[in-house]
C-alpha positions as CSV (number, residue, x, y, z in Angstrom):
1,X,-9.2,19.9,-5.9
2,X,-10.0,18.4,-9.2
3,X,-10.6,15.2,-9.9
4,X,-7.6,13.8,-11.9
5,X,-5.6,15.1,-8.9
6,X,-7.0,13.8,-6.4
7,X,-6.8,10.2,-8.1
8,X,-3.2,10.9,-8.6
9,X,-2.3,11.8,-5.5
10,X,-3.9,8.4,-4.6
11,X,-2.7,6.3,-7.4
12,X,0.7,7.8,-5.7
13,X,0.1,7.1,-1.6
14,X,-1.6,3.5,-2.6
15,X,1.6,2.7,-4.6
16,X,3.8,3.6,-1.3
17,X,1.0,2.1,0.8
18,X,1.5,-1.1,-0.5
19,X,5.2,-1.3,-0.8
20,X,4.7,-0.6,2.8
21,X,2.4,-3.2,4.0
22,X,3.6,-6.4,1.9
23,X,6.5,-7.2,4.1
24,X,4.1,-7.3,7.2
25,X,3.0,-11.2,7.8
26,X,5.4,-12.7,5.9
27,X,6.9,-16.1,6.9
28,X,9.2,-18.3,4.4
29,X,8.9,-21.9,3.8
30,X,11.6,-22.8,6.3
31,X,9.7,-20.6,9.2
32,X,6.4,-21.8,8.2
33,X,8.0,-25.7,8.3
34,X,7.3,-26.2,5.1
35,X,9.1,-27.6,2.5
36,X,11.1,-25.6,-0.4
37,X,10.1,-26.1,-3.8
38,X,13.1,-26.6,-6.4
39,X,14.3,-23.7,-7.3
40,X,13.2,-21.6,-4.5
41,X,14.5,-18.2,-3.4
42,X,15.3,-19.0,0.3
43,X,13.3,-15.6,1.2
44,X,10.1,-16.4,-0.9
45,X,7.1,-16.3,1.5
46,X,5.8,-19.1,1.8
47,X,1.8,-17.5,1.8
48,X,1.7,-13.7,0.4
49,X,-1.4,-13.3,1.5
50,X,-1.9,-10.6,-1.6
51,X,-5.6,-10.3,-1.4
52,X,-5.8,-9.4,2.5
53,X,-2.5,-7.2,1.3
54,X,-4.5,-5.2,-1.2
55,X,-7.4,-4.7,0.7
56,X,-5.9,-3.8,3.4
57,X,-3.7,-1.1,1.3
58,X,-6.6,0.1,-0.1
59,X,-8.4,1.1,3.1
60,X,-5.5,2.6,4.6
61,X,-4.8,5.0,1.4
62,X,-8.5,5.9,1.4
63,X,-8.8,7.2,4.9
64,X,-4.9,8.8,4.0
65,X,-6.8,10.6,1.2
66,X,-9.1,12.1,3.1
67,X,-7.0,13.8,5.5
68,X,-4.8,14.7,2.4
69,X,-8.1,16.0,0.4
70,X,-9.5,17.8,4.2
71,X,-5.8,19.3,4.7
72,X,-6.3,21.3,0.7
73,X,-9.9,22.2,1.7
74,X,-8.8,23.8,4.8
75,X,-6.0,25.3,2.9
76,X,-2.8,24.2,4.3
77,X,-1.9,22.3,1.5
78,X,-1.9,24.8,-2.0
79,X,-1.8,22.4,-5.3
80,X,-2.6,25.0,-7.9
81,X,-0.6,28.2,-6.1
82,X,-1.7,31.9,-7.3
């Protein structure tokens, strides 16, 4: 598997993982007991914790990518059939 394929697959895994991780730990302003800002949506998170979620997304994606790479090297996944 070439570096371009590895990068493309990693970015796909990273994007899907990000959308999976985003809702974890989200609390609205009402649930957190904070005052809402004028014009704020009721469902807007009080503290989105994006940096923490980006780190977790990167770690989880790296582990999943190692699994995909191993499956490709073991011959279970064939991205370029003959």
